[in-house]
C-alpha positions as CSV (number, residue, x, y, z in Angstrom):
1,M,-14.2,44.2,13.3
2,R,-15.5,45.0,16.7
3,L,-17.5,42.2,17.0
4,L,-15.4,39.5,15.6
5,N,-12.7,41.0,18.2
6,R,-15.3,40.8,21.3
7,V,-16.2,37.2,20.3
8,S,-12.8,36.6,19.9
9,Q,-12.3,37.7,23.5
10,W,-15.3,35.6,24.7
11,L,-14.0,32.6,23.5
12,D,-10.6,33.0,24.6
13,A,-11.9,34.1,28.0
14,R,-13.3,30.1,28.0
15,L,-10.9,28.3,26.4
16,Q,-7.8,29.8,27.1
17,L,-6.0,29.2,23.9
18,R,-4.6,32.3,22.8
19,E,-1.6,32.1,25.0
20,P,-0.6,28.5,24.3
21,V,-1.5,29.2,20.6
22,T,0.7,32.4,20.2
23,K,3.5,30.7,22.3
24,V,3.4,27.6,19.3
25,L,3.4,29.8,16.5
26,E,6.1,32.2,17.8
27,H,8.3,29.4,19.0
28,P,11.9,30.2,17.7
29,I,14.1,28.3,15.4
30,P,17.4,28.8,13.9
31,R,16.9,31.8,10.9
32,K,19.0,29.5,8.5
33,S,16.2,26.7,9.2
34,A,14.3,29.0,7.2
35,S,15.3,27.3,4.2
36,W,13.9,26.0,0.8
37,F,14.9,22.3,2.4
38,Y,12.5,22.6,5.2
39,V,9.5,22.9,3.4
40,F,8.3,19.3,2.8
41,G,7.1,18.8,6.4
42,S,4.6,21.9,6.0
43,A,3.7,20.7,2.4
44,A,2.9,17.0,3.4
45,L,0.4,18.7,6.2
46,T,-1.2,20.8,3.7
47,I,-1.8,18.1,1.1
48,F,-3.0,15.8,4.0
49,M,-5.6,18.1,5.3
50,L,-6.3,18.1,1.1
51,Q,-6.8,15.0,1.7
52,V,-9.2,15.0,4.2
53,V,-11.4,17.5,2.8
54,T,-11.9,15.6,-0.6
55,G,-12.1,12.3,1.1
56,V,-15.0,13.0,3.3
57,L,-16.6,14.3,0.1
58,L,-16.1,11.2,-1.4
59,A,-16.9,9.5,1.5
60,L,-20.8,10.8,0.9
61,L,-21.1,9.2,-2.4
62,Y,-19.0,5.9,-2.7
63,V,-20.8,2.9,-1.9
64,P,-18.6,-0.4,-0.4
65,S,-20.3,-2.5,-2.1
66,A,-18.6,-5.1,-4.7
67,A,-22.1,-4.8,-6.8
68,D,-22.3,-0.8,-6.9
69,A,-18.6,0.0,-5.9
70,W,-17.3,0.1,-9.5
71,N,-20.7,1.7,-11.0
72,G,-20.8,4.0,-8.3
73,L,-17.2,5.4,-9.2
74,Q,-18.6,5.5,-12.9
75,S,-21.6,7.8,-12.2
76,M,-19.2,10.0,-10.3
77,N,-16.9,10.1,-13.5
78,H,-19.5,11.4,-15.5
79,Q,-23.2,11.9,-13.5
80,V,-22.0,13.6,-10.7
81,A,-21.1,17.7,-10.6
82,A,-17.3,18.0,-10.2
83,G,-17.0,14.4,-9.2
84,W,-14.3,13.6,-11.3
85,F,-12.3,16.7,-10.5
86,I,-12.8,15.5,-6.5
87,R,-12.0,12.2,-7.5
88,A,-9.0,13.3,-9.8
89,L,-7.7,15.8,-6.4
90,H,-8.1,12.9,-4.2
91,G,-5.6,10.8,-6.6
92,W,-3.1,13.0,-7.3
93,G,-3.2,14.0,-3.8
94,S,-2.3,11.1,-2.7
95,N,0.6,10.9,-5.0
96,F,1.7,13.7,-3.9
97,M,1.6,13.7,-0.7
98,L,3.6,10.0,-0.9
99,A,6.0,11.9,-2.7
100,V,6.8,15.1,-0.5
101,V,6.9,12.6,2.7
102,V,9.3,10.5,0.6
103,I,11.4,13.1,0.0
104,H,11.3,14.7,3.6
105,M,12.1,11.7,4.9
106,V,15.5,11.6,2.7
107,Q,15.9,15.3,3.6
108,V,15.9,14.4,7.5
109,F,18.2,11.5,6.7
110,L,21.0,13.5,5.0
111,F,20.5,16.6,7.2
112,G,21.1,14.2,10.2
113,A,17.9,15.4,11.8
114,Y,16.8,11.9,13.6
115,K,20.4,12.7,15.6
116,F,19.9,13.3,19.6
117,P,17.2,14.4,20.9
118,R,15.1,13.5,17.7
119,E,15.0,10.1,17.7
120,L,11.0,9.9,18.5
121,T,10.4,12.3,15.9
122,W,12.3,10.1,13.7
123,I,10.7,6.9,14.4
124,L,7.0,8.7,14.4
125,G,8.1,9.5,10.7
126,V,8.8,6.7,9.6
127,F,5.4,5.3,10.8
128,L,4.0,8.2,9.0
129,L,5.4,6.7,5.8
130,L,4.2,3.5,6.4
131,V,0.9,4.8,7.5
132,T,1.0,7.2,4.0
133,L,1.5,3.9,2.0
134,G,-1.0,2.0,3.2
135,M,-3.5,5.0,2.9
136,A,-2.8,4.5,-1.0
137,F,-2.9,1.0,-1.0
138,T,-6.4,1.0,0.7
139,G,-7.6,3.8,-1.8
140,Q,-6.5,1.8,-5.0
141,V,-8.9,-1.5,-3.7
142,L,-11.2,0.9,-3.1
143,R,-11.8,2.0,-7.4
144,F,-12.3,-2.3,-7.4
145,D,-11.3,-2.6,-11.0
146,Q,-9.4,-5.6,-12.6
147,D,-6.0,-3.7,-11.4
148,A,-7.5,-3.2,-7.7
149,Y,-9.1,-6.7,-7.4
150,W,-5.6,-8.6,-9.0
151,G,-3.8,-6.1,-6.8
152,L,-5.7,-7.0,-3.8
153,G,-5.4,-10.6,-4.7
154,I,-1.5,-10.4,-4.8
155,G,-1.3,-8.7,-1.7
156,A,-3.3,-11.2,0.3
157,S,-1.2,-13.5,-1.3
158,I,2.1,-12.0,0.5
159,S,0.0,-11.2,4.0
160,S,-0.8,-15.2,3.6
161,R,2.9,-16.2,3.6
162,I,3.8,-14.9,7.1
163,P,4.3,-17.7,9.4
164,G,1.9,-18.2,11.8
165,V,-0.8,-15.3,11.7
166,G,-0.9,-15.6,7.8
167,G,-3.9,-16.9,7.4
168,A,-6.0,-15.2,10.3
169,L,-4.2,-11.8,8.6
170,V,-6.1,-12.7,4.9
171,K,-9.1,-12.9,6.8
172,L,-9.3,-9.8,8.5
173,L,-8.6,-7.9,5.4
174,L,-10.7,-9.7,3.4
175,G,-13.5,-9.9,5.8
176,G,-13.7,-14.0,4.7
177,P,-11.9,-16.2,3.0
178,I,-12.7,-14.5,-0.4
179,I,-12.7,-11.6,-2.2
180,A,-16.3,-10.2,-1.8
181,G,-18.6,-7.6,-0.5
182,A,-17.2,-7.8,3.0
183,T,-14.0,-7.1,1.7
184,L,-14.6,-3.7,-0.1
185,S,-16.3,-2.5,3.8
186,R,-13.4,-3.9,5.4
187,F,-10.9,-1.6,3.4
188,F,-13.2,1.6,3.6
189,A,-13.0,1.0,6.7
190,L,-9.9,1.1,7.0
191,H,-9.0,3.7,4.1
192,V,-11.9,6.5,5.9
193,F,-11.4,5.2,9.8
194,V,-8.9,3.5,11.1
195,V,-5.8,4.7,8.7
196,P,-6.7,8.7,8.8
197,G,-7.0,8.2,12.6
198,L,-3.6,6.7,12.9
199,L,-2.5,9.7,10.3
200,I,-3.5,11.9,12.3
201,G,-2.5,10.9,15.7
202,F,1.4,10.3,14.2
203,V,0.9,13.9,12.8
204,A,-0.1,15.3,16.1
205,L,2.7,13.6,17.9
206,H,4.9,14.9,15.2
207,L,4.5,18.4,15.1
208,L,4.3,18.3,19.1
209,L,7.7,16.7,19.1
210,V,9.1,19.0,16.8
211,I,7.4,22.4,18.8
212,K,9.3,21.0,21.9
213,L,12.3,20.1,20.7
214,G,12.9,22.6,17.9
215,I,13.5,22.4,13.7
216,N,16.8,21.4,13.0
217,D,19.5,23.1,13.2
218,W,21.3,24.3,9.6
219,P,23.9,21.2,9.5
220,M,27.3,23.2,9.4
221,P,30.4,20.9,8.8
222,G,32.5,20.2,11.8
223,R,29.2,21.1,14.6
224,V,29.1,18.0,16.0
225,V,26.2,17.2,18.3
226,R,26.9,15.4,21.6
227,R,24.4,14.3,24.0
228,S,25.9,16.0,26.7
229,T,26.2,19.4,25.0
230,Y,23.6,19.5,22.3
231,L,20.4,20.9,24.3
232,Q,22.3,23.9,25.6
233,E,24.1,24.4,22.3
234,Y,20.8,24.8,20.4
235,K,18.8,26.5,23.2
236,E,21.9,29.4,23.0
237,L,21.9,29.2,18.9
238,T,17.8,30.3,18.9
239,H,18.6,33.0,21.4
240,R,21.6,34.6,19.3
241,D,20.6,33.2,15.7
242,G,17.2,33.1,16.2
243,M,13.6,34.0,14.8
244,P,9.9,33.3,15.8
245,F,8.6,30.5,13.0
246,V,5.2,32.8,12.4
247,P,5.6,34.9,10.8
248,A,9.5,35.3,9.8
249,G,10.1,31.7,9.2
250,V,6.7,30.3,7.9
251,G,6.7,32.4,4.5
252,K,8.7,30.0,2.5
253,D,6.1,27.0,3.9
254,I,3.5,29.1,2.6
255,I,5.0,29.7,-1.0
256,F,5.9,25.8,-1.6
257,S,2.5,24.6,0.1
258,G,0.4,26.9,-2.4
259,A,2.6,25.8,-5.4
260,I,2.2,22.1,-4.7
261,L,-1.5,22.7,-4.2
262,L,-1.6,24.2,-7.8
263,A,0.5,21.5,-8.8
264,I,-2.2,19.0,-8.0
265,V,-4.9,21.0,-9.0
266,A,-3.6,21.0,-12.8
267,C,-2.6,17.5,-12.7
268,A,-6.3,16.7,-11.6
269,F,-7.9,19.4,-14.4
270,F,-5.5,18.2,-17.1
271,L,-5.0,14.6,-16.1
272,G,-8.3,13.3,-14.6
273,P,-8.6,11.1,-11.8
274,F,-7.2,7.3,-11.6
275,G,-9.7,4.8,-13.2
276,P,-11.4,3.0,-12.6
277,G,-10.7,0.4,-15.2
278,G,-12.3,-2.6,-16.2
279,Q,-14.6,-4.3,-14.3
280,P,-13.4,-7.0,-11.8
281,D,-13.9,-10.6,-13.1
282,P,-11.1,-13.2,-11.5
283,T,-12.3,-15.4,-14.5
284,I,-10.7,-12.3,-17.1
285,I,-7.0,-13.6,-16.9
286,Q,-5.6,-12.0,-19.8
287,T,-5.2,-9.2,-18.1
288,A,-1.6,-7.1,-16.9
289,P,-2.7,-5.2,-13.9
290,R,-0.1,-2.6,-12.3
291,P,-0.1,-0.8,-8.9
292,D,-0.3,2.6,-8.5
293,F,3.2,4.6,-9.1
294,F,4.7,4.0,-6.1
295,F,4.3,0.3,-5.5
296,L,5.6,-0.2,-9.4
297,W,9.0,-1.0,-7.8
298,L,7.8,-4.1,-5.9
299,Y,6.0,-5.3,-9.1
300,A,9.0,-5.0,-11.1
301,L,10.8,-7.0,-8.4
302,L,8.5,-9.4,-8.0
303,S,8.5,-10.1,-12.0
304,F,11.9,-10.6,-12.0
305,L,12.5,-13.0,-9.1
306,P,12.5,-16.2,-9.3
307,P,9.4,-17.9,-7.5
308,A,11.5,-19.5,-5.1
309,Y,13.3,-15.9,-3.8
310,E,9.5,-14.1,-3.2
311,T,8.7,-15.3,0.0
312,P,12.4,-15.2,1.2
313,F,12.3,-11.4,0.3
314,L,8.9,-10.6,1.0
315,L,9.2,-11.6,4.5
316,I,13.0,-10.9,5.1
317,G,13.6,-7.4,3.5
318,P,11.3,-5.2,4.3
319,A,11.3,-6.6,7.9
320,I,15.5,-5.8,7.9
321,G,14.5,-2.4,5.9
322,L,12.4,-1.3,9.0
323,I,14.6,-2.3,11.7
324,V,17.3,-0.3,10.3
325,L,15.5,2.5,9.9
326,L,14.2,2.2,13.1
327,V,17.5,1.6,15.1
328,L,19.5,4.2,13.1
329,P,18.9,7.2,15.5
330,F,20.4,5.0,18.7
331,V,23.7,3.4,16.7
332,A,24.4,7.1,14.9
333,G,22.4,9.4,17.6
334,E,25.8,11.6,17.8
335,G,28.7,12.7,15.3
336,E,28.5,15.1,12.3
337,K,24.9,16.2,10.6
338,S,26.1,17.5,7.4
339,W,26.1,15.6,4.2
340,K,29.3,16.8,3.3
341,R,31.0,14.9,5.8
342,R,28.7,12.1,5.9
343,P,29.3,10.1,2.2
344,I,28.2,6.9,3.2
345,A,25.0,8.7,3.8
346,V,24.7,10.5,0.3
347,L,25.9,6.9,-1.1
348,M,23.2,5.4,0.2
349,V,20.8,7.7,-0.6
350,M,22.0,7.7,-4.1
351,L,22.5,3.9,-4.4
352,L,18.3,3.4,-3.3
353,A,17.6,6.2,-5.8
354,G,19.1,4.4,-8.4
355,V,17.3,1.2,-7.6
356,F,14.0,2.3,-6.8
357,G,14.0,4.5,-9.5
358,S,14.9,1.7,-12.3
359,L,12.9,-0.4,-10.8
360,T,10.1,2.1,-11.3
361,Q,10.9,2.5,-14.5
362,L,11.2,-1.4,-15.3
363,G,7.7,-1.6,-13.6
364,L,6.0,0.7,-16.6
365,H,6.8,-1.8,-19.0
366,T,7.4,-5.8,-17.1
367,P,5.0,-8.0,-18.5
368,W,2.9,-9.5,-15.5
369,S,5.4,-12.5,-14.7
370,P,4.9,-15.4,-15.1
371,V,3.3,-14.1,-18.8
372,M,-0.1,-15.9,-19.6
373,D,0.0,-16.3,-23.1
374,A,-1.8,-19.8,-23.2
375,W,-4.6,-19.7,-25.6
376,S,-7.9,-19.8,-22.9
377,G,-9.7,-21.8,-25.7
378,E,-6.7,-24.7,-25.5
379,P,-8.9,-28.0,-25.5
380,I,-8.6,-30.5,-23.1
381,P,-6.4,-33.4,-24.2
382,A,-8.6,-36.4,-24.9
383,N,-7.2,-39.2,-22.7
384,F,-8.2,-36.7,-19.9
385,L,-12.2,-37.4,-21.2
386,V,-12.3,-41.0,-21.4
387,H,-14.5,-43.1,-19.0
388,R,-15.6,-40.4,-17.2
389,T,-18.8,-39.9,-15.4
390,P,-21.1,-37.2,-16.8
391,L,-19.9,-35.0,-13.2
392,E,-16.4,-35.0,-14.3
393,R,-17.0,-34.7,-18.1
394,Q,-19.6,-31.8,-16.6
395,G,-16.0,-30.5,-14.5
396,A,-14.3,-30.6,-18.0
397,L,-17.0,-27.9,-19.3
398,V,-16.4,-26.1,-16.6
399,F,-12.3,-26.2,-16.4
400,Q,-12.4,-25.3,-20.1
401,A,-15.5,-22.2,-19.4
402,K,-13.6,-20.3,-16.7
403,Q,-10.3,-20.2,-18.7
404,C,-8.4,-22.3,-16.2
405,H,-6.0,-23.3,-18.7
406,T,-5.1,-19.8,-19.1
407,C,-3.0,-20.3,-15.9
408,H,-2.7,-24.2,-15.4
409,A,-1.0,-26.8,-18.0
410,L,-1.9,-29.8,-18.6
411,E,0.1,-32.3,-21.1
412,D,2.2,-29.7,-21.1
413,R,-0.3,-27.6,-22.8
414,G,-1.4,-24.5,-21.5
415,G,-0.6,-21.8,-19.0
416,Q,2.5,-21.3,-16.5
417,R,1.6,-18.9,-14.0
418,G,0.2,-22.0,-11.8
419,P,1.8,-25.1,-11.5
420,P,0.4,-27.9,-14.1
421,L,-2.5,-29.7,-13.2
422,D,-1.5,-33.5,-14.8
423,A,-1.4,-34.7,-11.2
424,V,-3.0,-32.2,-9.3
425,A,-5.3,-35.1,-7.6
426,V,-2.3,-36.6,-6.3
427,R,-1.1,-33.6,-4.2
428,L,-4.3,-32.6,-3.0
429,T,-7.3,-34.5,-1.0
430,P,-10.8,-32.9,-3.0
431,D,-11.5,-31.0,0.6
432,Q,-8.2,-29.4,-0.3
433,L,-9.1,-28.7,-4.0
434,I,-12.5,-27.5,-2.9
435,R,-10.6,-24.9,-0.2
436,Q,-8.2,-23.9,-3.2
437,V,-11.2,-23.1,-5.7
438,I,-12.9,-21.3,-3.7
439,Q,-10.7,-19.6,-1.1
440,G,-7.5,-19.1,-3.4
441,G,-4.1,-19.2,-2.3
442,G,-0.5,-18.4,-3.1
443,N,-1.1,-16.2,-6.6
444,M,-4.4,-17.6,-7.5
445,P,-7.6,-15.7,-6.9
446,A,-10.6,-16.7,-5.0
447,Y,-13.5,-18.1,-7.4
448,G,-15.9,-18.7,-4.3
449,K,-18.3,-15.5,-5.9
450,S,-17.5,-16.9,-10.0
451,L,-18.8,-20.7,-9.8
452,S,-21.8,-21.9,-8.3
453,P,-21.9,-24.7,-5.6
454,A,-22.9,-27.1,-9.0
455,E,-19.7,-25.9,-10.8
456,T,-17.3,-26.2,-8.2
457,T,-18.5,-29.7,-7.5
458,A,-18.5,-30.8,-11.2
459,L,-14.6,-29.0,-11.4
460,V,-13.2,-30.5,-8.2
461,A,-14.8,-34.3,-9.2
462,F,-13.2,-33.5,-13.1
463,M,-9.7,-32.4,-11.0
464,G,-9.9,-35.8,-8.8
465,T,-9.2,-37.6,-12.3
466,L,-6.1,-35.8,-12.6
467,H,-3.5,-38.2,-11.6
468,P,-0.9,-41.0,-13.2
469,P,-2.3,-44.2,-14.1
470,G,-1.4,-46.6,-11.4
471,Q,-1.0,-43.9,-8.6
472,A,-3.8,-43.7,-6.2
473,P,-5.3,-40.0,-5.8
474,A,-4.9,-38.2,-2.5
475,R,-7.4,-39.5,0.3
476,D,-7.8,-37.5,3.7
477,A,-6.1,-40.2,6.3
478,S,-8.1,-38.9,9.2
479,Q,-11.5,-40.1,7.6
480,T,-9.9,-43.6,7.3
481,V,-8.7,-43.7,11.0
482,L,-12.1,-42.5,11.9
483,Y,-14.1,-44.9,9.6
484,G,-11.8,-47.6,8.6
485,K,-12.3,-46.7,5.0
486,E,-11.6,-44.0,2.4
487,P,-14.6,-41.4,3.4
């Protein structure tokens, strides 16, 4: 003990940290704020520290390569000592962290803790929620199984619809026009460096504001927030009926955080890690990929929305929701805090909980929309093969072998996920067909790594014959201008 005391004194003489740390730990809080309703922020921080530790251990073994990622995770599950358990801790920790952060945001909203002077604290909390969602999504992609592959394809499709920057954003995320080895490198960097860095920065600022502005006082009915008097009233409250956070106010936080950690350990031990499922293969279209739990509501919503409404909803809905959350403390920064005097706020929370809960439940059972129940061996109608060159017939074989019929129909025979291809040559030029096949787009995955150049050439040659009799296929007008004839 004497040795530890001397080391502590030696360090403090040079770092001068004891006094500021003591002030932070002993900052006064209102006595009623030492409540079970105020433990979720500390629990989220505790889970984040668990995620950092388990994430570092996993990063030492994970190989961000399209060829090795899936096998590497299998090796962790079955060959590395306790590898499955570390993966399970990390996966369940992610789910618990998202749940705790969402509950914390709801509690802050109902208790009016976004009001003056804690506007910036609320805004940082909103960004913390968004970054935590980003952490969960990038982590799912790193599993690189069939669900992750198609989930990433859907995510890239959503990003591509953003006007102006959609294409550049997709290339930034994927490391190129298609899902390949560079994609995993990008998401590994996002998941291990970029997103955790943002989380650490936001958490540090969030904690600084909590310490500087104090923990939100208990929302008493009739105690109204006014910008002109609140700071003085809060100071008087903590002086009259306050106590130091450590040790008096930290007890419930420690108990709840410990219970959450035990729950994560129990889920990890008894339920095991998440995946990986089947190996990623864009030619296996007969699949029903589902995202992780906290994205099931979006999966269900997109399944039920008509295709024409998908893009407006995806672009406008989230933007409106984010704007509402960010401006909330400025338009409602004064007034009652107590949820007992704010029935509209309670009704909004109940309504949103019902909507998200119902959609999540539907997402557990909703088939992937549109349903792809076509027989992948559906023969190509004979009239599409008459008077075709050997190259075009070879392309028909590629069309058949790669199960294109599962998503696309010819003469109303085939899948309905993608558009029918009877007249595709009228809509797209050969160059556009090549780009669509290699890079994908919309709801179509990229097949650049699944087709050889010869197969791509043959497939595009066959699709170039798919146009109604008497109607010429699409052509590149710029080539006609340059050379005076069609290329």
